[in-house]
Chimera marker file (.cmm) of the C-alpha trace (Angstrom):
<marker_set name="trace">
<marker id="1" x="0.000" y="0.000" z="0.000" r="1" g="1" b="0" radius="0.5"/>
<marker id="2" x="1.367" y="3.403" z="-1.009" r="1" g="1" b="0" radius="0.5"/>
<marker id="3" x="0.365" y="6.138" z="1.412" r="1" g="1" b="0" radius="0.5"/>
<marker id="4" x="0.427" y="9.752" z="0.297" r="1" g="1" b="0" radius="0.5"/>
<marker id="5" x="-0.013" y="12.579" z="2.775" r="1" g="1" b="0" radius="0.5"/>
<marker id="6" x="-1.340" y="15.769" z="1.193" r="1" g="1" b="0" radius="0.5"/>
<marker id="7" x="-1.461" y="19.051" z="3.072" r="1" g="1" b="0" radius="0.5"/>
<marker id="8" x="-3.522" y="21.834" z="1.527" r="1" g="1" b="0" radius="0.5"/>
<marker id="9" x="-6.236" y="24.091" z="2.828" r="1" g="1" b="0" radius="0.5"/>
<marker id="10" x="-7.730" y="24.577" z="-0.642" r="1" g="1" b="0" radius="0.5"/>
<marker id="11" x="-10.234" y="21.832" z="-1.421" r="1" g="1" b="0" radius="0.5"/>
<marker id="12" x="-9.458" y="21.979" z="-5.173" r="1" g="1" b="0" radius="0.5"/>
<marker id="13" x="-5.788" y="21.154" z="-4.500" r="1" g="1" b="0" radius="0.5"/>
<marker id="14" x="-6.683" y="18.167" z="-2.317" r="1" g="1" b="0" radius="0.5"/>
<marker id="15" x="-9.202" y="17.027" z="-4.957" r="1" g="1" b="0" radius="0.5"/>
<marker id="16" x="-6.551" y="17.321" z="-7.667" r="1" g="1" b="0" radius="0.5"/>
<marker id="17" x="-4.123" y="15.150" z="-5.690" r="1" g="1" b="0" radius="0.5"/>
<marker id="18" x="-6.765" y="12.607" z="-4.666" r="1" g="1" b="0" radius="0.5"/>
<marker id="19" x="-7.930" y="12.213" z="-8.271" r="1" g="1" b="0" radius="0.5"/>
<marker id="20" x="-4.376" y="11.359" z="-9.350" r="1" g="1" b="0" radius="0.5"/>
<marker id="21" x="-4.109" y="8.510" z="-6.835" r="1" g="1" b="0" radius="0.5"/>
<marker id="22" x="-7.378" y="6.583" z="-6.956" r="1" g="1" b="0" radius="0.5"/>
<marker id="23" x="-5.937" y="3.215" z="-7.942" r="1" g="1" b="0" radius="0.5"/>
<marker id="24" x="-5.863" y="0.068" z="-5.840" r="1" g="1" b="0" radius="0.5"/>
<marker id="25" x="-3.055" y="0.003" z="-3.314" r="1" g="1" b="0" radius="0.5"/>
<marker id="26" x="-3.025" y="3.779" z="-3.002" r="1" g="1" b="0" radius="0.5"/>
<marker id="27" x="-4.229" y="5.723" z="0.010" r="1" g="1" b="0" radius="0.5"/>
<marker id="28" x="-4.394" y="9.504" z="0.249" r="1" g="1" b="0" radius="0.5"/>
<marker id="29" x="-4.437" y="11.011" z="3.735" r="1" g="1" b="0" radius="0.5"/>
<marker id="30" x="-5.446" y="14.683" z="3.851" r="1" g="1" b="0" radius="0.5"/>
<marker id="31" x="-4.799" y="17.511" z="6.287" r="1" g="1" b="0" radius="0.5"/>
<marker id="32" x="-5.880" y="21.122" z="5.992" r="1" g="1" b="0" radius="0.5"/>
<marker id="33" x="-3.393" y="22.696" z="8.419" r="1" g="1" b="0" radius="0.5"/>
<marker id="34" x="0.390" y="22.679" z="8.178" r="1" g="1" b="0" radius="0.5"/>
<marker id="35" x="0.677" y="22.227" z="11.946" r="1" g="1" b="0" radius="0.5"/>
<marker id="36" x="-0.920" y="18.770" z="11.640" r="1" g="1" b="0" radius="0.5"/>
<marker id="37" x="1.652" y="17.346" z="9.221" r="1" g="1" b="0" radius="0.5"/>
<marker id="38" x="4.484" y="16.423" z="11.611" r="1" g="1" b="0" radius="0.5"/>
<marker id="39" x="2.273" y="14.461" z="14.012" r="1" g="1" b="0" radius="0.5"/>
<marker id="40" x="0.413" y="12.705" z="11.207" r="1" g="1" b="0" radius="0.5"/>
<marker id="41" x="3.695" y="11.932" z="9.442" r="1" g="1" b="0" radius="0.5"/>
<marker id="42" x="4.959" y="10.218" z="12.613" r="1" g="1" b="0" radius="0.5"/>
<marker id="43" x="1.707" y="8.247" z="12.967" r="1" g="1" b="0" radius="0.5"/>
<marker id="44" x="1.123" y="7.256" z="9.324" r="1" g="1" b="0" radius="0.5"/>
<marker id="45" x="4.721" y="7.102" z="7.964" r="1" g="1" b="0" radius="0.5"/>
<marker id="46" x="3.628" y="8.029" z="4.438" r="1" g="1" b="0" radius="0.5"/>
<marker id="47" x="5.645" y="7.110" z="1.372" r="1" g="1" b="0" radius="0.5"/>
<marker id="48" x="5.238" y="10.611" z="-0.062" r="1" g="1" b="0" radius="0.5"/>
<marker id="49" x="4.303" y="14.024" z="1.331" r="1" g="1" b="0" radius="0.5"/>
<marker id="50" x="2.690" y="16.524" z="-1.029" r="1" g="1" b="0" radius="0.5"/>
<marker id="51" x="2.595" y="20.069" z="0.318" r="1" g="1" b="0" radius="0.5"/>
<marker id="52" x="0.769" y="23.053" z="-1.097" r="1" g="1" b="0" radius="0.5"/>
<marker id="53" x="2.814" y="26.244" z="-1.020" r="1" g="1" b="0" radius="0.5"/>
<marker id="54" x="-0.045" y="28.045" z="0.718" r="1" g="1" b="0" radius="0.5"/>
<marker id="55" x="-1.526" y="26.264" z="3.727" r="1" g="1" b="0" radius="0.5"/>
<marker id="56" x="-3.075" y="28.808" z="6.056" r="1" g="1" b="0" radius="0.5"/>
<marker id="57" x="-0.624" y="30.119" z="8.614" r="1" g="1" b="0" radius="0.5"/>
<marker id="58" x="2.015" y="27.367" z="8.151" r="1" g="1" b="0" radius="0.5"/>
<marker id="59" x="2.686" y="26.896" z="4.448" r="1" g="1" b="0" radius="0.5"/>
<marker id="60" x="4.407" y="24.122" z="2.561" r="1" g="1" b="0" radius="0.5"/>
<marker id="61" x="7.892" y="25.618" z="2.908" r="1" g="1" b="0" radius="0.5"/>
<marker id="62" x="7.565" y="25.911" z="6.692" r="1" g="1" b="0" radius="0.5"/>
<marker id="63" x="6.217" y="22.351" z="6.900" r="1" g="1" b="0" radius="0.5"/>
<marker id="64" x="9.088" y="21.014" z="4.750" r="1" g="1" b="0" radius="0.5"/>
<marker id="65" x="11.638" y="22.812" z="6.943" r="1" g="1" b="0" radius="0.5"/>
<marker id="66" x="9.920" y="21.420" z="10.056" r="1" g="1" b="0" radius="0.5"/>
<marker id="67" x="10.096" y="17.849" z="8.706" r="1" g="1" b="0" radius="0.5"/>
<marker id="68" x="13.764" y="18.281" z="7.721" r="1" g="1" b="0" radius="0.5"/>
<marker id="69" x="14.619" y="19.602" z="11.207" r="1" g="1" b="0" radius="0.5"/>
<marker id="70" x="12.867" y="16.634" z="12.814" r="1" g="1" b="0" radius="0.5"/>
<marker id="71" x="14.825" y="14.305" z="10.511" r="1" g="1" b="0" radius="0.5"/>
<marker id="72" x="18.147" y="15.935" z="11.400" r="1" g="1" b="0" radius="0.5"/>
<marker id="73" x="17.325" y="15.480" z="15.075" r="1" g="1" b="0" radius="0.5"/>
<marker id="74" x="16.665" y="11.771" z="14.464" r="1" g="1" b="0" radius="0.5"/>
<marker id="75" x="12.984" y="11.930" z="15.406" r="1" g="1" b="0" radius="0.5"/>
<marker id="76" x="11.654" y="11.140" z="11.909" r="1" g="1" b="0" radius="0.5"/>
<marker id="77" x="12.872" y="9.149" z="8.925" r="1" g="1" b="0" radius="0.5"/>
<marker id="78" x="13.594" y="11.204" z="5.827" r="1" g="1" b="0" radius="0.5"/>
<marker id="79" x="10.456" y="12.225" z="3.993" r="1" g="1" b="0" radius="0.5"/>
<marker id="80" x="10.037" y="12.361" z="0.243" r="1" g="1" b="0" radius="0.5"/>
<marker id="81" x="8.532" y="15.815" z="-0.255" r="1" g="1" b="0" radius="0.5"/>
<marker id="82" x="6.796" y="17.222" z="-3.326" r="1" g="1" b="0" radius="0.5"/>
<marker id="83" x="6.013" y="20.936" z="-3.070" r="1" g="1" b="0" radius="0.5"/>
<marker id="84" x="3.202" y="22.411" z="-5.177" r="1" g="1" b="0" radius="0.5"/>
<marker id="85" x="4.238" y="25.928" z="-6.165" r="1" g="1" b="0" radius="0.5"/>
<marker id="86" x="1.975" y="28.829" z="-7.022" r="1" g="1" b="0" radius="0.5"/>
<marker id="87" x="4.367" y="30.105" z="-9.722" r="1" g="1" b="0" radius="0.5"/>
<marker id="88" x="7.777" y="29.243" z="-11.169" r="1" g="1" b="0" radius="0.5"/>
<marker id="89" x="9.429" y="32.129" z="-9.296" r="1" g="1" b="0" radius="0.5"/>
<marker id="90" x="8.705" y="30.257" z="-6.029" r="1" g="1" b="0" radius="0.5"/>
<marker id="91" x="11.222" y="27.573" z="-7.025" r="1" g="1" b="0" radius="0.5"/>
<marker id="92" x="13.959" y="29.498" z="-5.196" r="1" g="1" b="0" radius="0.5"/>
<marker id="93" x="12.070" y="29.163" z="-1.917" r="1" g="1" b="0" radius="0.5"/>
<marker id="94" x="11.417" y="25.470" z="-2.536" r="1" g="1" b="0" radius="0.5"/>
<marker id="95" x="15.120" y="24.791" z="-3.002" r="1" g="1" b="0" radius="0.5"/>
<marker id="96" x="15.830" y="26.491" z="0.318" r="1" g="1" b="0" radius="0.5"/>
<marker id="97" x="13.336" y="24.141" z="1.993" r="1" g="1" b="0" radius="0.5"/>
<marker id="98" x="15.217" y="21.057" z="0.718" r="1" g="1" b="0" radius="0.5"/>
<marker id="99" x="12.210" y="19.489" z="-0.992" r="1" g="1" b="0" radius="0.5"/>
<marker id="100" x="12.743" y="16.583" z="-3.361" r="1" g="1" b="0" radius="0.5"/>
<marker id="101" x="10.635" y="17.909" z="-6.230" r="1" g="1" b="0" radius="0.5"/>
<marker id="102" x="8.497" y="20.910" z="-7.135" r="1" g="1" b="0" radius="0.5"/>
<marker id="103" x="5.594" y="21.305" z="-9.548" r="1" g="1" b="0" radius="0.5"/>
<marker id="104" x="3.706" y="24.472" z="-10.458" r="1" g="1" b="0" radius="0.5"/>
<marker id="105" x="-0.072" y="24.360" z="-9.916" r="1" g="1" b="0" radius="0.5"/>
<marker id="106" x="-2.435" y="23.497" z="-11.397" r="1" g="1" b="0" radius="0.5"/>
<marker id="107" x="-1.007" y="20.034" z="-11.954" r="1" g="1" b="0" radius="0.5"/>
<marker id="108" x="-2.340" y="17.474" z="-14.396" r="1" g="1" b="0" radius="0.5"/>
<marker id="109" x="-3.066" y="14.095" z="-12.758" r="1" g="1" b="0" radius="0.5"/>
<marker id="110" x="-0.692" y="12.314" z="-15.158" r="1" g="1" b="0" radius="0.5"/>
<marker id="111" x="2.162" y="14.700" z="-14.344" r="1" g="1" b="0" radius="0.5"/>
<marker id="112" x="1.499" y="14.239" z="-10.637" r="1" g="1" b="0" radius="0.5"/>
<marker id="113" x="1.512" y="10.424" z="-10.968" r="1" g="1" b="0" radius="0.5"/>
<marker id="114" x="4.807" y="10.491" z="-12.932" r="1" g="1" b="0" radius="0.5"/>
<marker id="115" x="6.389" y="12.790" z="-10.339" r="1" g="1" b="0" radius="0.5"/>
<marker id="116" x="5.233" y="10.518" z="-7.511" r="1" g="1" b="0" radius="0.5"/>
<marker id="117" x="6.522" y="7.432" z="-9.331" r="1" g="1" b="0" radius="0.5"/>
<marker id="118" x="9.918" y="9.089" z="-9.759" r="1" g="1" b="0" radius="0.5"/>
<marker id="119" x="10.078" y="10.104" z="-6.091" r="1" g="1" b="0" radius="0.5"/>
<marker id="120" x="8.911" y="6.704" z="-4.846" r="1" g="1" b="0" radius="0.5"/>
<marker id="121" x="11.679" y="5.036" z="-6.863" r="1" g="1" b="0" radius="0.5"/>
<marker id="122" x="14.231" y="6.847" z="-4.695" r="1" g="1" b="0" radius="0.5"/>
<marker id="123" x="15.251" y="4.790" z="-1.687" r="1" g="1" b="0" radius="0.5"/>
<marker id="124" x="14.231" y="6.644" z="1.446" r="1" g="1" b="0" radius="0.5"/>
<marker id="125" x="17.359" y="6.989" z="3.580" r="1" g="1" b="0" radius="0.5"/>
<marker id="126" x="17.244" y="7.148" z="7.349" r="1" g="1" b="0" radius="0.5"/>
<marker id="127" x="17.825" y="10.429" z="9.114" r="1" g="1" b="0" radius="0.5"/>
<marker id="128" x="21.553" y="9.602" z="9.215" r="1" g="1" b="0" radius="0.5"/>
<marker id="129" x="21.749" y="9.990" z="12.967" r="1" g="1" b="0" radius="0.5"/>
<marker id="130" x="22.152" y="6.258" z="13.504" r="1" g="1" b="0" radius="0.5"/>
<marker id="131" x="25.392" y="6.220" z="11.509" r="1" g="1" b="0" radius="0.5"/>
<marker id="132" x="26.709" y="9.400" z="13.116" r="1" g="1" b="0" radius="0.5"/>
<marker id="133" x="26.324" y="8.239" z="16.707" r="1" g="1" b="0" radius="0.5"/>
<marker id="134" x="28.370" y="5.284" z="17.981" r="1" g="1" b="0" radius="0.5"/>
<marker id="135" x="27.139" y="2.614" z="20.401" r="1" g="1" b="0" radius="0.5"/>
<marker id="136" x="28.062" y="4.733" z="23.427" r="1" g="1" b="0" radius="0.5"/>
<marker id="137" x="25.992" y="7.619" z="22.170" r="1" g="1" b="0" radius="0.5"/>
<marker id="138" x="28.814" y="9.960" z="21.226" r="1" g="1" b="0" radius="0.5"/>
<marker id="139" x="29.780" y="11.445" z="17.892" r="1" g="1" b="0" radius="0.5"/>
<marker id="140" x="32.830" y="9.967" z="16.141" r="1" g="1" b="0" radius="0.5"/>
<marker id="141" x="35.931" y="12.165" z="16.670" r="1" g="1" b="0" radius="0.5"/>
<marker id="142" x="36.162" y="13.269" z="13.029" r="1" g="1" b="0" radius="0.5"/>
<marker id="143" x="32.580" y="14.584" z="13.083" r="1" g="1" b="0" radius="0.5"/>
<marker id="144" x="32.241" y="15.745" z="16.683" r="1" g="1" b="0" radius="0.5"/>
<marker id="145" x="34.968" y="18.378" z="16.430" r="1" g="1" b="0" radius="0.5"/>
<marker id="146" x="34.319" y="19.450" z="12.857" r="1" g="1" b="0" radius="0.5"/>
<marker id="147" x="34.194" y="23.182" z="12.283" r="1" g="1" b="0" radius="0.5"/>
<marker id="148" x="31.194" y="24.540" z="10.441" r="1" g="1" b="0" radius="0.5"/>
<marker id="149" x="31.960" y="26.934" z="7.593" r="1" g="1" b="0" radius="0.5"/>
<marker id="150" x="31.084" y="30.533" z="8.306" r="1" g="1" b="0" radius="0.5"/>
<marker id="151" x="30.205" y="32.869" z="5.474" r="1" g="1" b="0" radius="0.5"/>
<marker id="152" x="31.734" y="36.328" z="5.619" r="1" g="1" b="0" radius="0.5"/>
<marker id="153" x="29.307" y="39.138" z="5.009" r="1" g="1" b="0" radius="0.5"/>
<marker id="154" x="30.778" y="42.330" z="3.654" r="1" g="1" b="0" radius="0.5"/>
<link id1="1" id2="2" r="1" g="1" b="0" radius="0.2"/>
<link id1="2" id2="3" r="1" g="1" b="0" radius="0.2"/>
<link id1="3" id2="4" r="1" g="1" b="0" radius="0.2"/>
<link id1="4" id2="5" r="1" g="1" b="0" radius="0.2"/>
<link id1="5" id2="6" r="1" g="1" b="0" radius="0.2"/>
<link id1="6" id2="7" r="1" g="1" b="0" radius="0.2"/>
<link id1="7" id2="8" r="1" g="1" b="0" radius="0.2"/>
<link id1="8" id2="9" r="1" g="1" b="0" radius="0.2"/>
<link id1="9" id2="10" r="1" g="1" b="0" radius="0.2"/>
<link id1="10" id2="11" r="1" g="1" b="0" radius="0.2"/>
<link id1="11" id2="12" r="1" g="1" b="0" radius="0.2"/>
<link id1="12" id2="13" r="1" g="1" b="0" radius="0.2"/>
<link id1="13" id2="14" r="1" g="1" b="0" radius="0.2"/>
<link id1="14" id2="15" r="1" g="1" b="0" radius="0.2"/>
<link id1="15" id2="16" r="1" g="1" b="0" radius="0.2"/>
<link id1="16" id2="17" r="1" g="1" b="0" radius="0.2"/>
<link id1="17" id2="18" r="1" g="1" b="0" radius="0.2"/>
<link id1="18" id2="19" r="1" g="1" b="0" radius="0.2"/>
<link id1="19" id2="20" r="1" g="1" b="0" radius="0.2"/>
<link id1="20" id2="21" r="1" g="1" b="0" radius="0.2"/>
<link id1="21" id2="22" r="1" g="1" b="0" radius="0.2"/>
<link id1="22" id2="23" r="1" g="1" b="0" radius="0.2"/>
<link id1="23" id2="24" r="1" g="1" b="0" radius="0.2"/>
<link id1="24" id2="25" r="1" g="1" b="0" radius="0.2"/>
<link id1="25" id2="26" r="1" g="1" b="0" radius="0.2"/>
<link id1="26" id2="27" r="1" g="1" b="0" radius="0.2"/>
<link id1="27" id2="28" r="1" g="1" b="0" radius="0.2"/>
<link id1="28" id2="29" r="1" g="1" b="0" radius="0.2"/>
<link id1="29" id2="30" r="1" g="1" b="0" radius="0.2"/>
<link id1="30" id2="31" r="1" g="1" b="0" radius="0.2"/>
<link id1="31" id2="32" r="1" g="1" b="0" radius="0.2"/>
<link id1="32" id2="33" r="1" g="1" b="0" radius="0.2"/>
<link id1="33" id2="34" r="1" g="1" b="0" radius="0.2"/>
<link id1="34" id2="35" r="1" g="1" b="0" radius="0.2"/>
<link id1="35" id2="36" r="1" g="1" b="0" radius="0.2"/>
<link id1="36" id2="37" r="1" g="1" b="0" radius="0.2"/>
<link id1="37" id2="38" r="1" g="1" b="0" radius="0.2"/>
<link id1="38" id2="39" r="1" g="1" b="0" radius="0.2"/>
<link id1="39" id2="40" r="1" g="1" b="0" radius="0.2"/>
<link id1="40" id2="41" r="1" g="1" b="0" radius="0.2"/>
<link id1="41" id2="42" r="1" g="1" b="0" radius="0.2"/>
<link id1="42" id2="43" r="1" g="1" b="0" radius="0.2"/>
<link id1="43" id2="44" r="1" g="1" b="0" radius="0.2"/>
<link id1="44" id2="45" r="1" g="1" b="0" radius="0.2"/>
<link id1="45" id2="46" r="1" g="1" b="0" radius="0.2"/>
<link id1="46" id2="47" r="1" g="1" b="0" radius="0.2"/>
<link id1="47" id2="48" r="1" g="1" b="0" radius="0.2"/>
<link id1="48" id2="49" r="1" g="1" b="0" radius="0.2"/>
<link id1="49" id2="50" r="1" g="1" b="0" radius="0.2"/>
<link id1="50" id2="51" r="1" g="1" b="0" radius="0.2"/>
<link id1="51" id2="52" r="1" g="1" b="0" radius="0.2"/>
<link id1="52" id2="53" r="1" g="1" b="0" radius="0.2"/>
<link id1="53" id2="54" r="1" g="1" b="0" radius="0.2"/>
<link id1="54" id2="55" r="1" g="1" b="0" radius="0.2"/>
<link id1="55" id2="56" r="1" g="1" b="0" radius="0.2"/>
<link id1="56" id2="57" r="1" g="1" b="0" radius="0.2"/>
<link id1="57" id2="58" r="1" g="1" b="0" radius="0.2"/>
<link id1="58" id2="59" r="1" g="1" b="0" radius="0.2"/>
<link id1="59" id2="60" r="1" g="1" b="0" radius="0.2"/>
<link id1="60" id2="61" r="1" g="1" b="0" radius="0.2"/>
<link id1="61" id2="62" r="1" g="1" b="0" radius="0.2"/>
<link id1="62" id2="63" r="1" g="1" b="0" radius="0.2"/>
<link id1="63" id2="64" r="1" g="1" b="0" radius="0.2"/>
<link id1="64" id2="65" r="1" g="1" b="0" radius="0.2"/>
<link id1="65" id2="66" r="1" g="1" b="0" radius="0.2"/>
<link id1="66" id2="67" r="1" g="1" b="0" radius="0.2"/>
<link id1="67" id2="68" r="1" g="1" b="0" radius="0.2"/>
<link id1="68" id2="69" r="1" g="1" b="0" radius="0.2"/>
<link id1="69" id2="70" r="1" g="1" b="0" radius="0.2"/>
<link id1="70" id2="71" r="1" g="1" b="0" radius="0.2"/>
<link id1="71" id2="72" r="1" g="1" b="0" radius="0.2"/>
<link id1="72" id2="73" r="1" g="1" b="0" radius="0.2"/>
<link id1="73" id2="74" r="1" g="1" b="0" radius="0.2"/>
<link id1="74" id2="75" r="1" g="1" b="0" radius="0.2"/>
<link id1="75" id2="76" r="1" g="1" b="0" radius="0.2"/>
<link id1="76" id2="77" r="1" g="1" b="0" radius="0.2"/>
<link id1="77" id2="78" r="1" g="1" b="0" radius="0.2"/>
<link id1="78" id2="79" r="1" g="1" b="0" radius="0.2"/>
<link id1="79" id2="80" r="1" g="1" b="0" radius="0.2"/>
<link id1="80" id2="81" r="1" g="1" b="0" radius="0.2"/>
<link id1="81" id2="82" r="1" g="1" b="0" radius="0.2"/>
<link id1="82" id2="83" r="1" g="1" b="0" radius="0.2"/>
<link id1="83" id2="84" r="1" g="1" b="0" radius="0.2"/>
<link id1="84" id2="85" r="1" g="1" b="0" radius="0.2"/>
<link id1="85" id2="86" r="1" g="1" b="0" radius="0.2"/>
<link id1="86" id2="87" r="1" g="1" b="0" radius="0.2"/>
<link id1="87" id2="88" r="1" g="1" b="0" radius="0.2"/>
<link id1="88" id2="89" r="1" g="1" b="0" radius="0.2"/>
<link id1="89" id2="90" r="1" g="1" b="0" radius="0.2"/>
<link id1="90" id2="91" r="1" g="1" b="0" radius="0.2"/>
<link id1="91" id2="92" r="1" g="1" b="0" radius="0.2"/>
<link id1="92" id2="93" r="1" g="1" b="0" radius="0.2"/>
<link id1="93" id2="94" r="1" g="1" b="0" radius="0.2"/>
<link id1="94" id2="95" r="1" g="1" b="0" radius="0.2"/>
<link id1="95" id2="96" r="1" g="1" b="0" radius="0.2"/>
<link id1="96" id2="97" r="1" g="1" b="0" radius="0.2"/>
<link id1="97" id2="98" r="1" g="1" b="0" radius="0.2"/>
<link id1="98" id2="99" r="1" g="1" b="0" radius="0.2"/>
<link id1="99" id2="100" r="1" g="1" b="0" radius="0.2"/>
<link id1="100" id2="101" r="1" g="1" b="0" radius="0.2"/>
<link id1="101" id2="102" r="1" g="1" b="0" radius="0.2"/>
<link id1="102" id2="103" r="1" g="1" b="0" radius="0.2"/>
<link id1="103" id2="104" r="1" g="1" b="0" radius="0.2"/>
<link id1="104" id2="105" r="1" g="1" b="0" radius="0.2"/>
<link id1="105" id2="106" r="1" g="1" b="0" radius="0.2"/>
<link id1="106" id2="107" r="1" g="1" b="0" radius="0.2"/>
<link id1="107" id2="108" r="1" g="1" b="0" radius="0.2"/>
<link id1="108" id2="109" r="1" g="1" b="0" radius="0.2"/>
<link id1="109" id2="110" r="1" g="1" b="0" radius="0.2"/>
<link id1="110" id2="111" r="1" g="1" b="0" radius="0.2"/>
<link id1="111" id2="112" r="1" g="1" b="0" radius="0.2"/>
<link id1="112" id2="113" r="1" g="1" b="0" radius="0.2"/>
<link id1="113" id2="114" r="1" g="1" b="0" radius="0.2"/>
<link id1="114" id2="115" r="1" g="1" b="0" radius="0.2"/>
<link id1="115" id2="116" r="1" g="1" b="0" radius="0.2"/>
<link id1="116" id2="117" r="1" g="1" b="0" radius="0.2"/>
<link id1="117" id2="118" r="1" g="1" b="0" radius="0.2"/>
<link id1="118" id2="119" r="1" g="1" b="0" radius="0.2"/>
<link id1="119" id2="120" r="1" g="1" b="0" radius="0.2"/>
<link id1="120" id2="121" r="1" g="1" b="0" radius="0.2"/>
<link id1="121" id2="122" r="1" g="1" b="0" radius="0.2"/>
<link id1="122" id2="123" r="1" g="1" b="0" radius="0.2"/>
<link id1="123" id2="124" r="1" g="1" b="0" radius="0.2"/>
<link id1="124" id2="125" r="1" g="1" b="0" radius="0.2"/>
<link id1="125" id2="126" r="1" g="1" b="0" radius="0.2"/>
<link id1="126" id2="127" r="1" g="1" b="0" radius="0.2"/>
<link id1="127" id2="128" r="1" g="1" b="0" radius="0.2"/>
<link id1="128" id2="129" r="1" g="1" b="0" radius="0.2"/>
<link id1="129" id2="130" r="1" g="1" b="0" radius="0.2"/>
<link id1="130" id2="131" r="1" g="1" b="0" radius="0.2"/>
<link id1="131" id2="132" r="1" g="1" b="0" radius="0.2"/>
<link id1="132" id2="133" r="1" g="1" b="0" radius="0.2"/>
<link id1="133" id2="134" r="1" g="1" b="0" radius="0.2"/>
<link id1="134" id2="135" r="1" g="1" b="0" radius="0.2"/>
<link id1="135" id2="136" r="1" g="1" b="0" radius="0.2"/>
<link id1="136" id2="137" r="1" g="1" b="0" radius="0.2"/>
<link id1="137" id2="138" r="1" g="1" b="0" radius="0.2"/>
<link id1="138" id2="139" r="1" g="1" b="0" radius="0.2"/>
<link id1="139" id2="140" r="1" g="1" b="0" radius="0.2"/>
<link id1="140" id2="141" r="1" g="1" b="0" radius="0.2"/>
<link id1="141" id2="142" r="1" g="1" b="0" radius="0.2"/>
<link id1="142" id2="143" r="1" g="1" b="0" radius="0.2"/>
<link id1="143" id2="144" r="1" g="1" b="0" radius="0.2"/>
<link id1="144" id2="145" r="1" g="1" b="0" radius="0.2"/>
<link id1="145" id2="146" r="1" g="1" b="0" radius="0.2"/>
<link id1="146" id2="147" r="1" g="1" b="0" radius="0.2"/>
<link id1="147" id2="148" r="1" g="1" b="0" radius="0.2"/>
<link id1="148" id2="149" r="1" g="1" b="0" radius="0.2"/>
<link id1="149" id2="150" r="1" g="1" b="0" radius="0.2"/>
<link id1="150" id2="151" r="1" g="1" b="0" radius="0.2"/>
<link id1="151" id2="152" r="1" g="1" b="0" radius="0.2"/>
<link id1="152" id2="153" r="1" g="1" b="0" radius="0.2"/>
<link id1="153" id2="154" r="1" g="1" b="0" radius="0.2"/>
</marker_set>
């Protein structure tokens, strides 16, 4: 069973996504508020998360950043995220949110299915925390003392 979590407050966006995934073995779980995504993601463990750019007071970019932060903390496995943009110019913001793919709305059902198929073909890695922390719970020496690059602003 392929589970797809869609977050959008606009009914037409949720309808568009649901109509693309009506086949057997496909389940679409819907939320209308961005704040609900993290908890539902932890409960349902969807194969794909589709986020609308505009979702009330916590949009798709904020939700994607929230999921990525939870992943980096080791609390969630890495999500496959598809962000539905309002316009091509929003692609810059989507890249900053570390989403896996972006499509500009409105999206044809066939395009959405092909995008989902491509994303689902990617093996979903773990958060990476398991490899970074040894059995005693400490970071390996080469990573624990690593300096982070600092950009100079002139």
